C-alpha positions as CSV (number, residue, x, y, z in Angstrom):
1,M,1.3,11.6,7.4
2,R,-0.6,13.0,4.4
3,Y,-4.1,12.2,3.2
4,S,-5.3,13.7,0.0
5,F,-8.7,13.9,-1.6
6,A,-10.1,14.9,-4.9
7,A,-12.2,17.8,-3.8
8,A,-11.0,21.2,-2.6
9,S,-14.0,22.5,-0.7
10,A,-15.2,21.1,2.6
11,L,-18.6,20.4,1.1
12,A,-17.1,18.4,-1.7
13,L,-14.9,16.6,0.7
14,C,-17.8,15.2,2.5
15,N,-20.1,14.6,-0.4
16,L,-17.9,13.5,-3.3
17,T,-20.0,11.7,-5.9
18,T,-23.6,10.7,-5.6
19,A,-24.8,10.1,-9.2
20,L,-23.7,6.4,-9.7
21,P,-22.9,4.7,-6.3
22,Q,-21.8,1.5,-8.0
23,V,-19.0,3.1,-10.1
24,I,-15.6,3.0,-8.6
25,N,-14.4,6.7,-8.5
26,I,-11.2,6.2,-10.5
27,K,-10.9,9.9,-11.2
28,A,-10.8,10.7,-7.5
29,A,-8.5,7.8,-6.7
30,L,-6.0,8.9,-9.3
31,A,-6.1,12.5,-8.0
32,V,-4.6,11.3,-4.8
33,L,-0.9,12.0,-5.2
34,T,1.4,9.0,-4.8
35,P,3.9,9.7,-2.0
36,S,7.3,10.8,-3.4
37,A,9.3,9.0,-0.6
38,G,9.0,5.9,1.5
39,L,8.2,3.6,-1.4
40,G,11.0,1.2,-0.7
41,P,14.4,0.8,1.0
42,S,16.8,3.8,0.5
43,M,19.9,2.7,-1.3
44,E,21.8,5.2,0.9
45,D,20.6,3.7,4.1
46,P,23.0,1.1,5.3
47,T,20.7,-0.3,8.0
48,P,16.9,-0.8,8.0
49,L,14.6,1.6,9.9
50,P,11.9,0.2,12.2
51,I,8.4,0.1,10.9
52,S,6.9,3.5,11.4
53,Y,3.3,2.8,10.7
54,N,1.2,3.6,13.8
55,Q,-2.4,2.5,13.3
56,A,-3.8,4.5,16.3
57,A,-2.1,7.7,15.1
58,A,-3.2,7.1,11.5
59,T,-6.9,6.7,12.5
60,R,-6.7,9.8,14.7
61,S,-5.3,11.8,11.7
62,V,-8.2,10.6,9.5
63,A,-10.7,11.7,12.1
64,D,-9.1,15.0,12.9
65,A,-8.4,16.5,9.5
66,V,-7.5,13.8,6.9
67,A,-5.4,16.5,5.2
68,T,-2.0,16.9,6.9
69,G,1.4,16.3,5.5
70,G,5.1,15.8,6.3
71,V,8.2,14.1,5.2
72,L,10.8,12.0,7.0
73,K,14.3,13.5,6.7
74,R,17.4,11.4,7.2
75,E,20.7,12.6,8.4
76,V,23.7,12.4,6.1
77,G,26.5,10.3,7.4
78,D,30.2,11.0,7.2
79,A,31.9,10.9,3.8
80,C,34.0,7.7,3.1
81,A,32.6,6.1,6.3
82,L,32.8,2.3,6.4
83,Q,29.4,0.8,5.4
84,P,28.0,-2.5,6.7
85,K,29.7,-5.3,4.7
86,G,27.3,-7.7,2.9
87,A,27.7,-11.4,3.1
88,G,26.6,-12.1,-0.5
89,I,28.8,-13.3,-3.3
90,V,30.5,-10.6,-5.4
91,P,30.2,-11.9,-9.0
92,G,33.1,-11.9,-11.5
93,D,35.2,-8.7,-11.4
94,G,32.6,-7.0,-9.2
95,S,31.6,-4.5,-11.8
96,A,28.0,-3.4,-12.3
97,A,28.0,-5.4,-15.6
98,A,29.0,-8.6,-13.7
99,Y,26.1,-8.2,-11.4
100,L,23.7,-7.7,-14.3
101,D,25.1,-10.5,-16.4
102,P,22.2,-13.0,-17.1
103,K,24.7,-15.8,-16.6
104,S,25.9,-14.6,-13.2
105,C,25.4,-16.8,-10.1
106,L,23.2,-14.1,-8.6
107,R,20.7,-14.3,-11.5
108,K,20.8,-18.1,-11.5
109,A,20.0,-18.1,-7.7
110,A,16.9,-16.0,-8.3
111,L,15.7,-18.2,-11.2
112,A,16.1,-21.3,-9.1
113,A,14.3,-20.0,-6.0
114,G,11.1,-21.7,-5.0
115,T,7.8,-20.2,-3.8
116,P,7.1,-20.3,0.0
117,S,3.9,-21.8,1.3
118,G,1.0,-19.3,1.4
119,Y,2.5,-17.1,-1.4
120,K,2.5,-16.8,-5.1
121,K,5.5,-15.6,-7.2
122,E,4.7,-12.3,-8.9
123,F,8.0,-11.8,-10.8
124,V,11.4,-13.4,-11.0
125,D,14.9,-12.3,-11.8
126,A,14.1,-8.6,-12.3
127,T,16.9,-6.0,-12.4
128,G,14.9,-3.5,-10.2
129,S,13.6,-3.6,-6.7
130,T,10.0,-2.9,-5.7
131,Q,9.1,0.7,-5.3
132,Q,5.4,1.2,-4.4
133,I,3.1,2.4,-1.7
134,G,2.8,0.5,1.6
135,Y,6.5,0.0,2.2
136,L,7.1,-1.2,5.8
137,T,10.8,-1.9,6.2
138,Y,13.5,-4.3,5.1
139,K,16.1,-6.6,6.5
140,T,19.4,-7.8,5.2
141,I,19.9,-11.6,5.2
142,K,22.9,-11.9,7.4
143,D,24.4,-15.1,5.9
144,G,24.2,-13.7,2.3
145,T,22.1,-16.6,1.0
146,Y,19.1,-16.0,-1.2
147,N,16.8,-17.3,1.4
148,V,13.2,-16.8,0.2
149,Q,11.7,-18.7,3.1
150,Q,13.4,-16.4,5.7
151,C,12.0,-13.4,3.8
152,A,8.5,-15.0,3.9
153,S,8.8,-15.6,7.6
154,F,9.8,-11.9,8.1
155,C,6.6,-10.9,6.2
156,D,4.5,-13.3,8.2
157,S,5.8,-11.8,11.4
158,E,4.4,-8.4,10.6
159,T,0.7,-7.7,11.0
160,F,0.2,-5.6,7.8
161,C,2.6,-7.4,5.4
162,L,1.0,-8.7,2.2
163,G,4.0,-9.1,0.0
164,F,7.8,-9.0,-0.2
165,N,10.7,-8.4,-2.5
166,I,14.1,-10.2,-2.2
167,Y,17.1,-9.2,-4.3
168,F,20.8,-8.7,-4.5
169,E,22.2,-5.2,-4.3
170,R,25.6,-4.0,-5.3
171,D,26.6,-1.6,-2.6
172,P,29.8,0.3,-1.8
173,Q,32.1,-0.8,1.0
174,Y,32.6,2.9,1.9
175,K,30.2,5.8,1.6
176,P,31.2,7.4,-1.8
177,A,32.6,10.9,-1.7
178,P,35.0,13.0,-3.7
179,K,37.9,11.5,-1.8
180,C,36.6,7.9,-2.3
181,P,34.4,8.1,-5.4
182,N,34.4,4.5,-6.5
183,P,34.9,2.1,-3.5
184,K,35.0,-1.7,-3.9
185,P,31.6,-3.4,-4.0
186,T,29.9,-5.6,-1.4
187,T,26.8,-7.6,-2.0
188,N,23.8,-7.4,0.3
189,V,20.8,-9.7,0.0
190,K,17.8,-7.6,0.9
191,C,14.3,-8.4,1.8
192,S,11.8,-5.6,1.8
193,I,8.2,-6.0,2.9
194,Y,5.0,-4.2,1.9
195,G,1.5,-3.6,3.2
196,Y,0.1,-4.3,-0.3
197,P,0.7,-7.2,-2.8
198,V,3.8,-6.6,-4.9
199,T,3.8,-6.7,-8.7
200,Q,6.3,-6.8,-11.5
201,G,5.2,-3.4,-12.7
202,S,6.5,-1.8,-9.4
203,A,10.0,-3.4,-9.7
204,T,11.3,-0.1,-11.0
205,N,14.2,0.9,-8.7
206,K,17.2,0.1,-11.0
207,G,19.8,1.6,-8.7
208,Q,21.7,4.9,-8.7
209,W,25.0,6.5,-9.1
210,R,26.8,7.6,-6.0
211,E,29.7,9.6,-7.1
212,K,31.4,7.1,-9.5
213,F,30.0,4.1,-7.8
214,Q,27.0,2.4,-9.5
215,V,24.4,0.7,-7.2
216,V,22.6,-2.0,-9.1
217,V,19.9,-4.5,-8.3
218,A,20.0,-8.1,-9.7
219,G,18.0,-11.3,-9.2
220,S,14.9,-9.5,-7.8
221,N,12.0,-11.8,-7.0
222,G,8.6,-10.6,-5.8
223,Y,6.0,-12.7,-3.8
224,S,2.5,-11.8,-2.6
225,K,0.1,-13.5,-0.1
226,L,-2.2,-16.0,-1.9
227,R,-5.7,-14.9,-2.7
228,P,-8.5,-14.9,-1.9
229,S,-7.3,-14.8,1.7
230,C,-5.3,-11.5,1.5
231,K,-5.3,-12.2,5.2
232,A,-8.7,-12.4,6.8
233,A,-10.3,-9.0,7.2
234,P,-9.5,-7.6,10.6
235,T,-12.1,-6.6,13.2
236,V,-12.6,-2.9,13.7
237,E,-13.8,-1.2,16.9
238,S,-17.5,0.1,16.8
239,F,-18.3,-2.2,13.8
240,K,-19.6,-5.7,13.6
241,A,-17.4,-8.6,12.4
242,P,-16.5,-8.0,8.8
243,T,-17.8,-9.9,5.8
244,N,-15.1,-10.9,3.3
245,L,-16.1,-10.1,-0.3
246,N,-15.0,-11.1,-3.8
247,A,-15.8,-7.7,-5.2
248,A,-16.9,-4.2,-4.3
249,I,-20.5,-3.3,-3.5
250,N,-22.8,-2.3,-6.4
251,A,-25.6,-0.6,-4.4
252,P,-28.9,0.4,-6.1
253,L,-30.9,3.5,-5.3
254,I,-33.7,3.0,-2.7
255,K,-37.0,4.8,-2.1
256,K,-37.2,7.2,0.8
257,N,-40.1,9.5,1.4
258,G,-41.4,8.6,-2.1
259,S,-38.2,9.6,-3.9
260,D,-35.0,7.9,-5.1
261,Y,-32.4,8.0,-2.4
262,D,-28.7,7.3,-2.8
263,T,-27.2,5.4,0.2
264,Y,-23.7,6.0,-1.1
265,N,-22.0,8.7,0.9
266,G,-18.6,9.2,-0.8
267,M,-15.2,7.6,-1.0
268,R,-11.7,7.9,0.4
269,L,-8.3,6.6,-0.8
270,F,-5.4,6.3,1.5
271,N,-2.0,5.5,0.0
272,E,0.6,6.5,2.6
273,N,0.0,3.4,4.8
274,P,-0.3,-0.3,4.5
275,F,-3.7,-1.7,3.6
276,D,-5.7,-1.1,6.7
277,P,-9.6,-1.1,6.9
278,S,-9.5,0.8,10.2
279,L,-8.7,3.9,8.2
280,C,-12.0,3.5,6.4
281,A,-13.7,3.1,9.8
282,A,-12.3,6.3,11.0
283,A,-13.3,8.1,7.8
284,C,-16.8,6.6,8.2
285,Q,-17.2,7.9,11.7
286,A,-15.8,11.3,10.9
287,Q,-18.1,11.5,7.9
288,T,-21.2,11.0,10.1
289,K,-19.9,13.6,12.6
290,F,-19.4,16.2,9.8
291,D,-22.7,15.5,8.2
292,R,-24.5,15.8,11.5
293,E,-22.8,19.1,12.3
294,H,-22.9,20.7,8.8
295,L,-25.3,19.0,6.4
296,V,-28.7,18.7,8.2
297,D,-31.6,19.4,5.8
298,A,-34.9,21.2,6.5
299,N,-36.4,17.9,7.9
300,G,-33.6,17.6,10.5
301,E,-32.0,14.7,8.5
302,Y,-28.5,14.1,7.4
303,K,-26.5,11.2,5.8
304,P,-24.8,9.1,8.3
305,C,-22.2,6.5,7.5
306,N,-23.4,3.2,8.9
307,F,-21.6,0.8,6.5
308,F,-18.4,0.8,4.5
309,T,-16.4,-1.4,2.2
310,S,-12.6,-1.4,2.1
311,Y,-10.5,-2.9,-0.5
312,I,-7.2,-2.6,-2.4
313,L,-7.7,-0.8,-5.7
314,T,-5.1,-1.7,-8.3
315,K,-4.2,-0.2,-11.7
316,N,-2.6,-2.8,-14.0
317,G,-1.8,-4.9,-10.9
318,I,-0.1,-2.0,-9.0
319,P,-1.8,-1.0,-5.8
320,L,-3.2,2.5,-5.7
321,G,-4.2,2.4,-2.0
322,T,-6.8,1.5,0.5
323,Y,-10.2,2.4,-1.1
324,C,-13.1,3.1,1.2
325,A,-16.7,3.4,0.0
326,L,-19.2,4.8,2.5
327,Y,-22.9,4.1,2.8
328,T,-25.8,5.1,5.0
329,Q,-27.1,1.5,5.3
330,S,-25.7,-2.1,5.1
331,W,-25.7,-4.1,1.9
332,G,-25.5,-7.8,1.7
333,K,-22.9,-10.0,0.0
334,S,-25.1,-10.5,-3.0
335,Y,-24.5,-6.9,-4.0
336,A,-20.7,-7.4,-4.2
337,T,-20.5,-7.7,-8.0
338,N,-18.0,-5.0,-9.0
339,I,-14.7,-6.6,-9.6
340,G,-13.3,-3.6,-11.5
341,Y,-13.2,-2.6,-15.1
342,Q,-11.1,-1.7,-18.1
343,S,-10.5,1.9,-19.1
344,G,-8.6,2.2,-22.3
345,A,-5.4,0.3,-21.9
346,D,-5.7,0.3,-18.1
347,A,-7.3,-2.4,-16.0
348,Y,-8.6,-1.5,-12.5
349,S,-9.2,-4.3,-10.1
350,V,-10.7,-4.9,-6.6
351,I,-8.9,-7.2,-4.3
352,C,-9.0,-8.0,-0.6
353,A,-12.5,-6.5,-0.2
354,A,-14.5,-6.6,3.0
355,S,-17.6,-4.9,4.4
356,Y,-18.3,-3.5,7.8
357,S,-21.6,-2.5,9.5
358,A,-21.8,-0.1,12.4
359,T,-22.6,-1.9,15.7
360,I,-25.0,0.9,16.6
361,P,-26.4,2.5,13.4
362,D,-26.9,6.2,13.4
363,S,-30.5,7.2,12.7
364,G,-29.5,10.2,10.5
365,K,-32.0,12.4,12.2
366,I,-31.5,15.2,14.8
367,P,-33.7,14.5,17.8
368,A,-36.7,16.7,18.1
């Protein structure tokens, strides 16, 4: 699991920006590299993998170093091996063009599909599947029907799921290899689920060539949990019950010892996991520990993290990750006024925001 930050030095890591606490640190958020793998179902994986996200392990990683990395490598199966046969309809002559034909029964099924209760339709009848952060797992609909409700129920059954993508995929009946370069096709109806809302801008996986066989996606629909719920903010150990917010906190400077004091204590962005405020809690606690051990001033004072906000930061509707803003003190709901902003042609938005106050605030002072 990898966590990346905008600053290279340890000092910068723990004291990122302090000039304007109310401004979302877009530059730092964009500096966090998007994972190169694990953004959606692999078209070479005939069966779904179990959900790999482990919340306890993720929070430990944040607290320990928040800077480790690794990739998941999959074994390559036997060439020309029989692949799981899909139950979906093979349109026309079974060619890639027949799947992509706007008049095909597959495309019509996607256009006619309804919207499950508790969701909103983000896009319809795309020719690409969702490829974005927060991918959890997928399932194949066994009877081959375009069953949106079954996909929604699958999402509802998973704690971190906030959106899903259902689509038809043209797959090979045998694993393509030089001895079987262009097998006959089979149609799988796939349902992939995500720990962030899905959006049309992320339906970018158009398929691939495997030897001479073309994998394509057709009739791709995306659905996200209805706002403003985004699911109720979860409780987090060592912090009071959360307050759901409609925007990010816009905290002013305060007076301390006669001088302006910035209660803002940096930000973090996590994008290799589903949306999870507990990552922010772990970062908040680790920040306090670091400041207490390394950043004590001449008066025996340091900046503790006693309050944080967590939310999904999006760029043009596409999730960038779990954004955490850390503060030395709590701020009320009336300060939640930052809904995002426009930067050139790009729109940055705040969704699913919540705030958390430490159960036992840290004084920020070393005992005499």
